[in-house]
C-alpha positions as CSV (number, residue, x, y, z in Angstrom):
1,X,28.2,172.0,52.8
2,X,30.2,169.1,54.4
3,X,34.0,169.2,54.3
4,X,36.4,166.4,54.1
5,X,37.4,167.3,57.8
6,X,33.5,166.8,58.5
7,X,33.6,163.3,56.9
8,X,36.5,162.3,58.8
9,X,35.0,163.5,62.0
10,X,32.1,161.0,61.4
11,X,34.6,158.3,61.2
12,X,36.2,159.3,64.5
13,X,32.6,159.4,66.0
14,X,32.5,155.6,65.7
15,X,35.6,155.4,68.3
16,X,35.3,158.2,70.8
17,X,32.5,159.6,72.8
18,X,31.7,156.4,74.5
19,X,34.5,156.5,77.2
20,X,35.9,160.1,77.3
21,X,37.5,159.6,80.8
22,X,40.4,162.1,81.4
23,X,41.0,165.7,81.5
24,X,44.6,166.7,81.7
25,X,46.5,169.9,82.7
26,X,50.2,170.8,82.2
27,X,51.7,172.1,85.1
28,X,55.0,173.7,86.3
29,X,55.4,171.7,89.4
30,X,53.4,168.8,90.4
31,X,53.5,169.0,94.2
32,X,51.9,172.6,94.2
33,X,49.5,171.8,91.5
34,X,48.2,168.6,93.4
35,X,47.6,170.9,96.3
36,X,45.7,173.4,94.3
37,X,43.7,171.1,92.2
38,X,43.0,169.1,95.5
39,X,41.7,172.1,97.3
40,X,39.6,173.3,94.5
41,X,38.1,170.0,93.0
42,X,38.3,168.2,96.5
43,X,40.6,165.5,95.2
44,X,41.9,163.9,98.3
45,X,44.1,161.0,96.8
46,X,46.9,161.4,94.0
47,X,48.8,158.8,92.7
48,X,52.3,160.3,91.4
49,X,54.4,158.6,88.8
50,X,57.9,160.0,88.0
51,X,59.8,159.4,85.0
52,X,57.0,157.9,82.9
53,X,58.9,157.6,79.7
54,X,61.5,155.3,81.1
55,X,61.1,152.2,79.4
56,X,58.6,153.1,76.7
57,X,59.0,152.2,73.2
58,X,57.9,153.7,69.9
59,X,58.4,157.2,71.6
60,X,57.7,159.8,69.0
61,X,57.6,163.4,69.0
62,X,56.2,165.4,65.9
63,X,57.3,162.8,63.5
64,X,60.7,162.2,64.9
65,X,62.1,159.8,67.6
66,X,60.9,161.1,71.1
67,X,63.5,162.2,73.7
68,X,61.0,163.3,76.3
69,X,60.5,162.6,79.9
70,X,57.7,163.5,82.1
71,X,55.8,162.8,85.4
72,X,52.2,162.8,86.2
73,X,49.8,162.7,89.0
74,X,46.6,161.2,88.9
75,X,43.4,161.9,90.8
76,X,39.6,161.5,90.3
77,X,36.5,163.5,90.5
78,X,33.8,160.8,90.4
79,X,34.9,158.5,87.4
80,X,36.8,161.4,85.6
81,X,40.7,161.0,85.8
82,X,42.4,164.2,86.4
83,X,45.8,164.0,85.1
84,X,48.5,166.8,86.0
85,X,51.6,166.6,83.6
86,X,54.9,167.9,84.4
87,X,57.6,168.2,81.6
88,X,60.8,166.9,83.0
89,X,63.1,166.9,80.0
90,X,63.6,166.5,76.1
91,X,61.2,167.8,73.6
92,X,57.6,167.4,74.3
93,X,54.0,168.9,73.7
94,X,54.2,169.6,77.6
95,X,57.2,171.8,76.9
96,X,55.7,173.4,73.7
97,X,52.4,174.2,75.8
98,X,54.3,175.7,78.7
99,X,56.5,177.7,76.2
100,X,53.5,179.1,74.3
101,X,50.5,179.1,76.6
102,X,51.8,178.4,80.3
103,X,50.1,176.1,82.7
104,X,46.6,175.0,82.0
105,X,44.3,172.6,80.2
106,X,46.3,170.5,77.7
107,X,44.3,167.6,76.5
108,X,41.0,165.5,76.9
109,X,41.5,161.8,76.6
110,X,39.3,158.8,75.2
111,X,40.1,155.2,76.2
112,X,39.5,152.6,73.5
113,X,38.5,149.1,74.4
114,X,40.5,147.0,72.2
115,X,44.0,147.7,70.3
116,X,42.6,147.5,66.8
117,X,40.1,150.0,68.0
118,X,42.7,152.3,69.2
119,X,44.8,151.8,65.7
120,X,41.5,152.5,63.9
121,X,40.8,155.7,65.7
122,X,44.4,157.0,65.4
123,X,44.2,156.4,61.7
124,X,40.7,158.3,61.3
125,X,42.5,161.4,63.5
126,X,45.2,161.2,60.8
127,X,42.8,161.1,58.1
128,X,40.9,164.1,59.2
129,X,44.0,166.3,59.5
130,X,44.9,166.0,63.1
131,X,48.6,164.6,63.0
132,X,50.3,162.7,65.7
133,X,52.1,165.2,68.1
134,X,53.6,162.7,70.6
135,X,53.0,159.2,71.7
136,X,54.5,155.9,73.1
137,X,54.0,152.5,74.2
138,X,54.6,150.5,77.4
139,X,55.0,147.0,76.5
140,X,52.1,144.8,77.6
141,X,50.4,147.9,79.4
142,X,49.2,150.2,76.8
143,X,49.8,152.6,74.1
144,X,49.1,156.1,74.0
145,X,49.0,159.0,71.4
146,X,48.2,163.0,71.4
147,X,46.8,164.2,68.2
148,X,47.1,167.9,67.3
149,X,43.6,169.4,67.7
150,X,44.8,172.6,69.2
151,X,43.8,174.8,66.1
152,X,40.2,173.1,66.0
153,X,39.5,172.6,69.6
154,X,41.9,174.6,71.8
155,X,43.8,171.5,73.2
156,X,45.3,168.2,72.1
157,X,43.2,165.0,71.9
158,X,44.7,161.9,73.6
159,X,43.7,158.4,72.5
160,X,44.9,155.3,74.4
161,X,44.5,151.7,75.1
162,X,45.4,150.1,78.3
163,X,45.6,146.4,79.3
164,X,43.2,144.7,81.6
165,X,45.9,145.0,84.4
166,X,46.3,148.9,84.0
167,X,42.6,149.3,84.1
168,X,42.4,147.5,87.4
169,X,45.1,150.0,88.7
170,X,42.9,152.8,87.7
171,X,40.1,151.2,89.4
172,X,41.9,150.9,92.7
173,X,43.2,154.5,92.2
174,X,39.4,155.5,92.0
175,X,39.0,154.0,95.4
176,X,41.8,156.2,96.8
177,X,44.5,153.4,97.0
178,X,48.1,154.5,96.4
179,X,49.4,152.2,93.5
180,X,53.1,152.0,92.5
181,X,53.7,151.0,88.9
182,X,56.2,148.2,88.1
183,X,58.8,148.7,85.5
């Protein structure tokens, strides 16, 4: 018998599945993790961006204003982006994860093509009972949100939309280029 959650899932399927493009791990320390992941997965080029929450708006953590800070390293295995996330301060799902599970797989991410599609996918996740756990926006560059699918799937699900300029940065990173982000 189909449940309400199953009905919500069919709505979500309209938005995700076409562009699953990131697997992310929470780590204790980025430099050591980059070395380990690089050695095991053959990732030779990493872009490390520190203090990513600086300048973000609409920061939220479990229904309250977000005070988090984090840094990430990005590498590629083929077209798959590998993100290593380091908690740097405040309340965050990264800190929650480290405290309860330790370092490891944290989320899978789906990029949405258009901002309205992103908004509709977010609404579909909430309708199926996967609450917003953490999110934010970088004005003019993109918006992202982690939905709490830990109980159902064993990890969070990230939905994000990025501007064409950010997508070009990702393409450059795939080619092994070192790219600085402007703030």
